[in-house]
Backbone as CSV, one residue per row, in Angstrom:
resi,resn,N_x,N_y,N_z,CA_x,CA_y,CA_z,C_x,C_y,C_z
1,UNK,0.840,-1.204,0.000,0.000,0.000,0.000,0.876,1.256,0.000
2,UNK,1.933,1.209,0.807,2.834,2.340,0.922,3.471,2.644,-0.424
3,UNK,3.920,1.588,-1.131,4.576,1.768,-2.421,3.595,2.270,-3.481
4,UNK,2.352,1.814,-3.373,1.329,2.255,-4.324,1.077,3.751,-4.189
5,UNK,1.032,4.220,-2.927,0.806,5.639,-2.664,1.968,6.467,-3.207
6,UNK,3.189,5.980,-2.993,4.374,6.683,-3.492,4.350,6.780,-5.007
7,UNK,3.942,5.673,-5.641,3.850,5.646,-7.110,2.855,6.676,-7.615
8,UNK,1.716,6.776,-6.918,0.685,7.733,-7.316,1.197,9.163,-7.179
9,UNK,1.928,9.440,-6.101,2.486,10.775,-5.874,3.480,11.119,-6.981
10,UNK,4.312,10.143,-7.354,5.300,10.376,-8.408,4.614,10.669,-9.738
11,UNK,3.542,9.907,-10.030,2.788,10.132,-11.271,2.150,11.511,-11.265
12,UNK,1.586,11.883,-10.097,0.944,13.190,-9.959,1.967,14.301,-10.158
13,UNK,3.142,14.141,-9.560,4.193,15.149,-9.664,4.636,15.312,-11.110
14,UNK,4.692,14.195,-11.845,5.086,14.253,-13.249,4.084,15.079,-14.055
15,UNK,2.793,14.886,-13.775,1.755,15.639,-14.474,1.823,17.115,-14.120
16,UNK,2.040,17.391,-12.829,2.089,18.768,-12.348,3.249,19.520,-12.974
17,UNK,4.383,18.836,-13.120,5.582,19.495,-13.628,5.677,19.463,-15.150
18,UNK,4.633,19.005,-15.844,4.654,18.977,-17.306,4.831,20.398,-17.835
19,UNK,5.678,20.554,-18.818,5.968,21.878,-19.360,4.753,22.465,-20.070
20,UNK,4.467,23.722,-19.805,3.379,24.417,-20.497,3.864,24.802,-21.890
21,UNK,3.009,24.720,-22.907,3.426,25.032,-24.282,3.293,26.519,-24.609
22,UNK,3.923,26.931,-25.711,3.686,28.266,-26.251,2.323,28.234,-26.940
23,UNK,1.589,29.344,-26.837,0.260,29.416,-27.445,0.147,30.689,-28.267
24,UNK,-0.649,30.643,-29.326,-0.808,31.823,-30.179,-1.436,32.967,-29.387
25,UNK,-1.038,34.175,-29.713,-1.600,35.318,-28.999,-0.980,36.623,-29.457
26,UNK,-1.168,37.646,-28.653,-0.576,38.938,-28.964,-0.355,39.734,-27.687
27,UNK,0.514,40.725,-27.759,0.745,41.638,-26.639,0.504,43.056,-27.136
28,UNK,0.110,43.923,-26.212,-0.029,45.339,-26.529,0.986,46.086,-25.679
29,UNK,1.922,46.735,-26.334,3.010,47.411,-25.630,2.528,48.702,-24.977
30,UNK,3.390,49.283,-24.158,3.049,50.545,-23.500,2.887,51.688,-24.501
31,UNK,3.425,51.496,-25.706,3.271,52.509,-26.746,1.976,52.322,-27.533
32,UNK,1.277,51.207,-27.247,0.020,50.951,-27.937,0.148,50.062,-29.165
33,UNK,1.349,49.559,-29.410,1.556,48.680,-30.568,1.070,47.265,-30.260
34,UNK,0.442,46.607,-31.242,-0.005,45.221,-31.090,0.981,44.303,-31.808
35,UNK,1.556,43.368,-31.051,2.531,42.438,-31.606,1.955,41.025,-31.547
36,UNK,1.852,40.376,-32.700,1.315,39.025,-32.758,2.442,38.001,-32.723
37,UNK,2.152,36.852,-32.100,3.161,35.810,-32.014,2.694,34.655,-31.151
38,UNK,3.621,34.111,-30.362,3.301,33.011,-29.458,3.727,33.375,-28.044
39,UNK,2.907,32.926,-27.069,3.124,33.312,-25.675,3.199,32.098,-24.758
40,UNK,4.132,32.159,-23.817,4.153,31.188,-22.723,4.194,32.017,-21.440
41,UNK,3.127,31.934,-20.653,3.061,32.767,-19.450,3.212,31.968,-18.166
42,UNK,3.576,30.708,-18.263,3.860,29.913,-17.082,4.811,28.808,-17.479
43,UNK,5.598,28.365,-16.531,6.603,27.355,-16.827,6.015,25.947,-16.797
44,UNK,5.102,25.753,-15.834,4.497,24.432,-15.681,2.982,24.517,-15.838
45,UNK,2.374,23.398,-16.206,0.935,23.400,-16.446,0.129,23.686,-15.191
46,UNK,0.666,23.394,-14.006,-0.088,23.582,-12.764,0.306,24.851,-12.018
47,UNK,1.090,25.712,-12.648,1.510,26.931,-11.961,0.377,27.935,-11.885
48,UNK,0.548,28.925,-11.050,-0.492,29.948,-10.864,-0.767,30.664,-12.178
49,UNK,-2.013,31.069,-12.454,-2.373,31.664,-13.745,-1.884,33.082,-13.945
50,UNK,-1.368,33.730,-12.903,-0.917,35.104,-13.039,0.604,35.175,-12.854
51,UNK,1.357,35.203,-13.953,2.818,35.172,-13.888,3.431,36.531,-13.601
52,UNK,4.707,36.524,-13.244,5.439,37.769,-13.061,6.009,38.257,-14.384
53,UNK,6.144,37.336,-15.338,6.621,37.711,-16.660,6.131,36.678,-17.675
54,UNK,6.187,37.050,-18.946,5.795,36.117,-20.005,6.935,36.017,-21.016
55,UNK,6.962,34.899,-21.735,7.902,34.723,-22.833,7.124,34.889,-24.130
56,UNK,7.648,35.692,-25.019,6.931,36.011,-26.258,7.838,35.797,-27.465
57,UNK,7.358,35.044,-28.438,8.079,34.850,-29.694,7.321,35.598,-30.783
58,UNK,7.963,36.605,-31.391,7.268,37.404,-32.392,7.232,36.697,-33.756
59,UNK,6.653,37.345,-34.741,6.444,36.736,-36.057,7.747,36.421,-36.792
60,UNK,8.849,37.042,-36.344,10.146,36.781,-36.974,10.926,35.688,-36.253
61,UNK,10.351,35.181,-35.135,11.019,34.121,-34.392,11.875,34.608,-33.239
62,UNK,11.915,35.903,-33.013,12.711,36.469,-31.921,11.958,36.306,-30.605
63,UNK,12.633,35.799,-29.574,12.005,35.595,-28.267,12.391,36.712,-27.298
64,UNK,11.377,37.242,-26.607,11.580,38.337,-25.653,10.817,38.032,-24.373
65,UNK,11.365,38.438,-23.240,10.654,38.342,-21.962,10.003,39.684,-21.660
66,UNK,8.726,39.642,-21.310,8.011,40.862,-20.945,7.483,40.753,-19.523
67,UNK,7.632,41.844,-18.768,7.061,41.922,-17.434,5.922,42.922,-17.430
68,UNK,5.223,43.073,-16.308,4.092,44.007,-16.225,4.463,45.465,-16.482
69,UNK,5.746,45.808,-16.328,6.175,47.180,-16.593,6.405,47.423,-18.078
70,UNK,6.468,46.334,-18.852,6.836,46.446,-20.262,5.649,46.518,-21.221
71,UNK,4.509,45.942,-20.823,3.345,45.903,-21.721,2.077,46.259,-20.955
72,UNK,1.006,46.577,-21.698,-0.274,46.919,-21.078,-1.150,45.690,-20.870
73,UNK,-1.130,44.804,-21.868,-1.991,43.621,-21.804,-1.498,42.565,-22.771
74,UNK,-2.023,41.359,-22.599,-1.734,40.310,-23.573,-2.910,39.353,-23.637
75,UNK,-2.951,38.589,-24.736,-4.057,37.659,-24.958,-3.516,36.347,-25.498
76,UNK,-4.083,35.238,-25.028,-3.720,33.915,-25.529,-4.929,33.272,-26.198
77,UNK,-4.703,32.708,-27.379,-5.715,31.939,-28.104,-7.005,32.715,-28.367
78,UNK,-6.970,34.013,-28.178,-8.149,34.830,-28.429,-9.221,34.728,-27.362
79,UNK,-8.913,34.014,-26.270,-9.937,33.815,-25.228,-9.454,34.127,-23.814
80,UNK,-8.146,34.118,-23.589,-7.599,34.406,-22.257,-6.929,35.773,-22.289
81,UNK,-7.555,36.746,-21.637,-7.065,38.117,-21.655,-6.483,38.507,-20.299
82,UNK,-5.310,39.138,-20.331,-4.654,39.599,-19.115,-4.310,41.073,-19.259
83,UNK,-4.534,41.830,-18.177,-4.226,43.252,-18.209,-3.368,43.606,-17.000
84,UNK,-2.551,44.603,-17.151,-1.686,45.033,-16.057,-2.476,45.902,-15.086
85,UNK,-2.415,45.529,-13.789,-3.097,46.289,-12.745,-2.131,46.595,-11.605
86,UNK,-2.328,47.727,-10.906,-1.538,48.001,-9.699,-2.142,47.213,-8.537
87,UNK,-1.386,46.283,-7.977,-1.918,45.388,-6.953,-1.058,45.411,-5.686
88,UNK,-1.721,45.307,-4.540,-1.006,45.245,-3.264,-0.809,46.610,-2.637
89,UNK,-0.261,46.601,-1.420,-0.042,47.843,-0.676,0.875,48.796,-1.439
90,UNK,1.848,48.236,-2.140,2.806,49.063,-2.873,2.342,49.355,-4.296
91,UNK,1.161,48.851,-4.662,0.579,49.075,-5.985,1.542,48.699,-7.105
92,UNK,2.149,47.536,-6.970,3.051,47.064,-8.012,2.244,46.523,-9.182
93,UNK,2.754,46.740,-10.383,2.059,46.247,-11.559,2.137,44.721,-11.633
94,UNK,0.982,44.093,-11.872,0.884,42.639,-11.998,-0.037,42.296,-13.166
95,UNK,0.122,41.098,-13.699,-0.788,40.622,-14.742,-2.026,40.024,-14.079
96,UNK,-3.198,40.588,-14.354,-4.456,40.069,-13.814,-5.326,39.607,-14.970
97,UNK,-6.016,38.500,-14.768,-6.850,37.956,-15.839,-8.227,38.607,-15.852
98,UNK,-8.717,38.899,-17.047,-10.082,39.420,-17.198,-11.026,38.228,-17.196
99,UNK,-11.819,38.098,-16.140,-12.722,36.958,-15.990,-14.085,37.237,-16.608
100,UNK,-14.587,38.455,-16.396,-15.848,38.875,-17.011,-15.637,40.273,-17.581
101,UNK,-16.156,40.491,-18.797,-15.981,41.794,-19.440,-17.319,42.336,-19.916
102,UNK,-17.536,43.607,-19.638,-18.769,44.251,-20.058,-18.859,45.616,-19.417
103,UNK,-20.047,46.010,-19.001,-20.238,47.296,-18.328,-19.351,47.379,-17.095
104,UNK,-19.207,46.251,-16.403,-18.290,46.133,-15.261,-17.310,45.003,-15.571
105,UNK,-16.028,45.255,-15.335,-14.987,44.255,-15.597,-14.601,43.577,-14.288
106,UNK,-14.510,42.250,-14.330,-14.062,41.480,-13.170,-12.687,40.910,-13.479
107,UNK,-11.710,41.264,-12.643,-10.351,40.751,-12.790,-10.080,39.722,-11.692
108,UNK,-9.238,38.754,-12.007,-8.816,37.781,-11.015,-7.306,37.729,-10.959
109,UNK,-6.767,37.723,-9.743,-5.302,37.653,-9.577,-4.959,36.592,-8.547
110,UNK,-4.084,35.661,-8.920,-3.644,34.609,-8.013,-2.162,34.788,-7.740
111,UNK,-1.816,34.978,-6.479,-0.425,35.245,-6.126,0.307,34.015,-5.607
112,UNK,-0.407,32.884,-5.447,0.246,31.671,-4.946,1.376,31.243,-5.864
113,UNK,2.515,30.848,-5.251,3.630,30.350,-6.047,3.341,28.924,-6.481
114,UNK,4.045,28.472,-7.497,3.844,27.105,-7.977,4.171,26.098,-6.890
115,UNK,5.251,26.363,-6.141,5.671,25.425,-5.103,4.613,25.276,-4.027
116,UNK,4.067,26.422,-3.560,3.068,26.346,-2.499,1.783,25.709,-3.002
117,UNK,1.437,26.000,-4.273,0.233,25.417,-4.847,0.357,23.902,-4.925
118,UNK,1.513,23.433,-5.378,1.757,21.996,-5.481,1.721,21.354,-4.108
119,UNK,2.332,22.037,-3.122,2.341,21.507,-1.760,0.946,21.370,-1.204
120,UNK,0.118,22.364,-1.495,-1.263,22.324,-1.020,-2.015,21.148,-1.619
121,UNK,-1.800,20.932,-2.927,-2.498,19.838,-3.598,-2.088,18.489,-3.024
122,UNK,-0.808,18.352,-2.722,-0.325,17.094,-2.180,-0.813,16.886,-0.753
123,UNK,-0.804,17.942,0.045,-1.211,17.822,1.441,-2.708,17.628,1.590
124,UNK,-3.470,18.058,0.552,-4.925,17.958,0.622,-5.467,16.799,-0.204
125,UNK,-4.593,15.833,-0.467,-4.988,14.706,-1.313,-6.201,13.971,-0.775
126,UNK,-6.402,14.033,0.558,-7.528,13.318,1.150,-8.807,14.124,1.173
127,UNK,-8.747,15.403,0.751,-9.942,16.231,0.776,-10.837,15.932,-0.420
128,UNK,-12.082,16.304,-0.310,-13.023,16.102,-1.410,-12.752,17.137,-2.493
129,UNK,-13.258,16.897,-3.703,-13.087,17.837,-4.802,-13.722,19.182,-4.463
130,UNK,-14.840,19.133,-3.754,-15.540,20.361,-3.395,-14.683,21.213,-2.473
131,UNK,-14.037,20.570,-1.485,-13.196,21.300,-0.539,-11.985,21.896,-1.238
132,UNK,-11.371,21.121,-2.160,-10.207,21.594,-2.881,-10.562,22.770,-3.771
133,UNK,-11.713,22.675,-4.465,-12.162,23.757,-5.336,-12.432,25.013,-4.525
134,UNK,-13.030,24.860,-3.354,-13.323,26.005,-2.495,-12.047,26.693,-2.060
135,UNK,-11.027,25.896,-1.695,-9.756,26.463,-1.259,-9.096,27.220,-2.400
136,UNK,-9.204,26.672,-3.615,-8.601,27.326,-4.781,-9.276,28.659,-5.059
137,UNK,-10.606,28.703,-4.958,-11.339,29.949,-5.194,-10.950,31.016,-4.193
138,UNK,-10.699,30.595,-2.930,-10.360,31.547,-1.890,-8.980,32.151,-2.086
139,UNK,-8.141,31.554,-2.943,-6.797,32.066,-3.164,-6.784,33.162,-4.228
140,UNK,-7.902,33.389,-4.865,-7.991,34.401,-5.921,-8.403,35.754,-5.338
141,UNK,-7.694,36.803,-5.747,-8.079,38.161,-5.380,-8.890,38.733,-6.540
142,UNK,-10.055,39.276,-6.227,-10.913,39.835,-7.268,-10.873,41.362,-7.253
143,UNK,-10.966,41.947,-8.454,-11.003,43.398,-8.601,-12.129,43.753,-9.566
144,UNK,-12.831,44.839,-9.257,-13.902,45.325,-10.124,-13.518,46.687,-10.678
145,UNK,-13.993,46.936,-11.900,-13.757,48.239,-12.507,-14.870,48.550,-13.498
146,UNK,-15.397,49.771,-13.428,-16.381,50.182,-14.416,-15.653,50.414,-15.729
147,UNK,-16.149,49.812,-16.803,-15.456,49.863,-18.091,-15.194,51.294,-18.557
148,UNK,-16.124,52.201,-18.262,-15.992,53.574,-18.733,-15.332,54.497,-17.710
149,UNK,-14.847,53.920,-16.619,-14.208,54.733,-15.574,-12.933,54.030,-15.109
150,UNK,-11.798,54.408,-15.672,-10.528,53.744,-15.352,-10.104,53.971,-13.901
151,UNK,-10.667,54.988,-13.274,-10.298,55.291,-11.888,-11.160,54.554,-10.856
152,UNK,-12.054,53.701,-11.328,-12.978,53.019,-10.410,-12.459,51.669,-9.921
153,UNK,-11.253,51.282,-10.309,-10.702,49.981,-9.923,-10.721,49.801,-8.407
154,UNK,-11.268,48.675,-7.956,-11.384,48.426,-6.520,-11.243,46.933,-6.206
155,UNK,-10.448,46.633,-5.206,-10.321,45.237,-4.775,-11.582,44.847,-4.014
156,UNK,-12.054,43.620,-4.242,-13.259,43.137,-3.565,-12.843,42.260,-2.385
157,UNK,-13.056,42.773,-1.194,-12.720,42.002,0.001,-13.940,41.188,0.440
158,UNK,-13.735,39.919,0.791,-14.867,39.050,1.154,-15.816,39.667,2.177
159,UNK,-15.286,40.308,3.215,-16.131,40.854,4.268,-16.848,42.136,3.848
160,UNK,-16.417,42.730,2.741,-17.052,43.962,2.274,-17.669,43.768,0.889
161,UNK,-17.980,42.523,0.561,-18.496,42.224,-0.769,-19.784,42.985,-1.064
162,UNK,-20.779,42.915,-0.148,-22.061,43.574,-0.394,-21.877,45.080,-0.600
163,UNK,-21.057,45.673,0.256,-20.827,47.111,0.197,-20.189,47.521,-1.137
164,UNK,-19.191,46.780,-1.550,-18.496,47.076,-2.811,-19.408,46.822,-4.004
165,UNK,-20.110,45.692,-3.984,-20.995,45.335,-5.093,-22.117,46.358,-5.257
166,UNK,-22.668,46.844,-4.158,-23.750,47.825,-4.227,-23.280,49.112,-4.900
167,UNK,-22.009,49.455,-4.709,-21.464,50.645,-5.357,-21.416,50.453,-6.871
168,UNK,-20.978,49.293,-7.308,-20.816,49.038,-8.736,-22.131,48.760,-9.454
169,UNK,-23.108,48.221,-8.736,-24.362,47.818,-9.390,-25.570,48.589,-8.872
170,UNK,-25.342,49.795,-8.389,-26.398,50.586,-7.761,-27.550,50.917,-8.706
171,UNK,-27.308,50.897,-10.028,-28.366,51.212,-11.001,-29.148,49.975,-11.435
172,UNK,-28.789,48.825,-10.904,-29.453,47.563,-11.254,-30.361,47.165,-10.083
173,UNK,-31.621,47.584,-10.143,-32.543,47.416,-9.007,-32.708,45.966,-8.560
174,UNK,-32.872,45.063,-9.498,-33.064,43.655,-9.146,-31.830,43.089,-8.462
175,UNK,-30.674,43.453,-8.970,-29.424,42.968,-8.398,-29.197,43.570,-7.013
176,UNK,-29.528,44.835,-6.860,-29.383,45.503,-5.563,-30.218,44.790,-4.502
177,UNK,-31.454,44.442,-4.848,-32.335,43.739,-3.913,-31.735,42.398,-3.482
178,UNK,-31.197,41.671,-4.442,-30.622,40.362,-4.133,-29.334,40.478,-3.321
179,UNK,-28.613,41.570,-3.521,-27.402,41.801,-2.744,-27.762,42.189,-1.307
180,UNK,-28.792,43.023,-1.168,-29.202,43.476,0.163,-29.773,42.354,1.016
181,UNK,-30.512,41.426,0.392,-31.052,40.319,1.188,-30.107,39.105,1.192
182,UNK,-28.872,39.333,0.663,-27.795,38.333,0.675,-28.139,37.053,-0.096
183,UNK,-28.950,37.209,-1.132,-29.173,36.084,-2.046,-27.856,35.750,-2.733
184,UNK,-27.099,36.814,-3.060,-25.769,36.662,-3.642,-24.718,36.976,-2.590
185,UNK,-23.698,36.146,-2.529,-22.596,36.357,-1.595,-21.277,36.399,-2.356
186,UNK,-20.197,36.554,-1.618,-18.863,36.708,-2.230,-18.550,35.571,-3.203
187,UNK,-18.921,34.363,-2.861,-18.636,33.202,-3.721,-19.370,33.287,-5.064
188,UNK,-20.370,34.154,-5.142,-21.165,34.298,-6.365,-20.719,35.480,-7.225
189,UNK,-19.547,36.017,-6.945,-19.128,37.258,-7.596,-19.108,37.160,-9.123
190,UNK,-18.679,36.041,-9.652,-18.653,35.902,-11.117,-20.064,35.928,-11.693
191,UNK,-20.975,35.248,-11.029,-22.363,35.211,-11.484,-22.984,36.601,-11.400
192,UNK,-22.677,37.330,-10.337,-23.219,38.674,-10.148,-22.785,39.592,-11.295
193,UNK,-21.495,39.581,-11.603,-20.978,40.448,-12.670,-21.538,40.027,-14.026
194,UNK,-21.591,38.748,-14.268,-22.118,38.242,-15.542,-23.580,38.617,-15.711
195,UNK,-24.358,38.468,-14.636,-25.797,38.804,-14.676,-25.983,40.285,-14.996
196,UNK,-25.223,41.131,-14.333,-25.319,42.571,-14.567,-24.932,42.919,-16.003
197,UNK,-23.818,42.375,-16.460,-23.320,42.724,-17.805,-24.282,42.269,-18.904
198,UNK,-24.916,41.125,-18.695,-25.879,40.643,-19.687,-27.081,41.587,-19.787
199,UNK,-27.524,42.080,-18.624,-28.655,43.010,-18.605,-28.249,44.357,-19.206
200,UNK,-27.057,44.832,-18.840,-26.586,46.129,-19.339,-26.412,46.113,-20.852
201,UNK,-26.031,44.967,-21.395,-25.815,44.857,-22.839,-27.110,44.964,-23.629
202,UNK,-28.233,44.667,-22.973,-29.533,44.715,-23.641,-30.158,46.106,-23.632
203,UNK,-29.603,46.985,-22.816,-30.189,48.330,-22.715,-29.744,49.224,-23.859
């Protein structure tokens, strides 16, 4: 039994450490130029989704490393969008993923290192999928921003979710009611933003 468990851990580690591939995409530089090519924004397939830097191969085959200070945003496969945001007490620029886009933008930022993430997965091997998924969601920092107001960027803290959400969705009467009676909670933030944006798009 002991050897079987060790074998499973080794197999799991091999999968976790599998190299992430380059993917088609583009970057937008601080000058506003759009450069098309291939992007690798993580070293391993199980690493955190928000890197400190990306590797970019342009159309001529030249490879360059870009950090959050070097570009405004980047996109992979036409579906995964990342934008540079000032994050943390020191407001350092970081790559944050755009999770929902519309009248209100929802960004997600994960600061966990690959090593700690892997350690957590191994130590929680006995937990249920639901518990593991919940822990993963709690490691994400969410930010909201009104699309037409670049100065409205605000971090969403779990204990102040209702207060923050009411500010962003104050013109959505149905949503306000559900937020006030706590039909929607912090764990529902993606659904809340998506619901609002779908309604706003119809107006």
